[in-house]
C-alpha positions as CSV (number, residue, x, y, z in Angstrom):
1,M,-0.1,-0.1,-0.1
2,R,1.4,3.3,-1.0
3,R,1.3,6.4,1.3
4,S,1.0,9.8,0.1
5,A,3.0,12.6,1.6
6,P,1.1,14.8,4.1
7,C,-0.8,17.7,2.5
8,R,0.8,21.0,3.3
9,I,-1.2,24.1,3.0
10,T,0.7,26.9,1.5
11,R,-0.4,30.4,2.4
12,P,0.7,33.6,0.5
13,P,3.4,36.0,2.3
14,L,1.5,38.6,4.2
15,R,2.8,42.1,4.9
16,L,1.8,45.6,6.0
17,G,-0.9,46.7,3.5
18,S,-2.2,43.0,2.8
19,A,-5.9,42.7,3.1
20,N,-7.8,39.3,2.8
21,N,-9.0,36.1,5.0
22,D,-5.5,34.9,5.4
23,V,-4.7,38.1,7.4
24,R,-7.9,37.6,9.4
25,L,-6.8,34.0,10.2
26,L,-3.5,35.2,11.2
27,Q,-4.8,37.8,13.4
28,I,-7.2,35.4,15.1
29,R,-4.2,32.9,15.7
30,L,-1.8,35.6,17.1
31,N,-4.5,36.9,19.4
32,R,-5.0,33.2,20.8
33,I,-1.3,32.7,21.0
34,S,-1.0,36.0,22.9
35,N,-3.0,34.6,25.7
36,N,-0.1,32.2,26.6
37,Y,2.7,34.6,25.5
38,P,1.5,38.0,26.8
39,N,4.5,39.8,25.4
40,I,2.8,39.3,22.0
41,P,0.4,42.5,21.7
42,K,-3.3,41.7,21.1
43,I,-4.4,43.0,17.6
44,P,-7.6,45.2,18.6
45,Y,-9.4,44.9,15.2
46,V,-9.6,41.5,13.8
47,N,-10.7,42.8,10.2
48,G,-8.3,41.1,7.7
49,I,-6.3,44.2,7.2
50,F,-2.6,44.0,7.9
51,A,-2.0,47.3,9.7
52,D,0.7,48.5,12.4
53,A,-1.1,46.5,15.2
54,T,-0.6,43.3,13.1
55,E,2.8,44.1,12.1
56,N,3.9,44.9,15.7
57,A,2.3,41.5,16.9
58,V,4.1,39.6,14.1
59,R,7.5,41.3,14.9
60,E,7.1,40.3,18.6
61,F,6.0,36.7,17.8
62,Q,9.0,36.4,15.4
63,K,11.2,37.6,18.3
64,T,9.8,35.3,20.8
65,F,10.1,32.2,18.5
66,N,13.7,33.2,17.2
67,L,12.6,34.0,13.7
68,A,13.9,36.8,11.5
69,Q,12.1,39.8,12.6
70,D,11.0,41.3,9.3
71,G,7.3,41.8,10.0
72,I,6.5,39.8,6.9
73,V,4.6,36.4,7.5
74,G,6.5,34.2,5.0
75,S,6.5,30.5,5.1
76,A,8.6,30.1,8.3
77,T,6.4,32.4,10.2
78,W,3.3,30.7,8.9
79,F,4.6,27.5,10.0
80,A,5.4,28.6,13.5
81,V,2.2,30.3,13.9
82,E,0.3,27.2,12.9
83,R,2.5,25.0,15.2
84,I,2.3,27.3,18.2
85,Y,-1.4,27.9,17.7
86,A,-2.0,24.1,17.6
87,A,-0.1,23.7,20.9
88,V,-2.0,26.3,22.9
């Protein structure tokens, strides 16, 4: 019996100015993670718009988990967000 590789969901990079459902998903996940890691600031408006508050939360998340602190949610940051979100 042949096993297939696990399905990996790829998400587009997100940055300041992005606006879509992936940003909203990111905001929800970061706010939940921040309950366990209070140094990550809450994003007050979960609206799918990657504004300053989202960028600040992303940078603090990246700092906390030893990622490049560029404020951009690329594949490494997405992977870490998903991994940490599943653990909290």
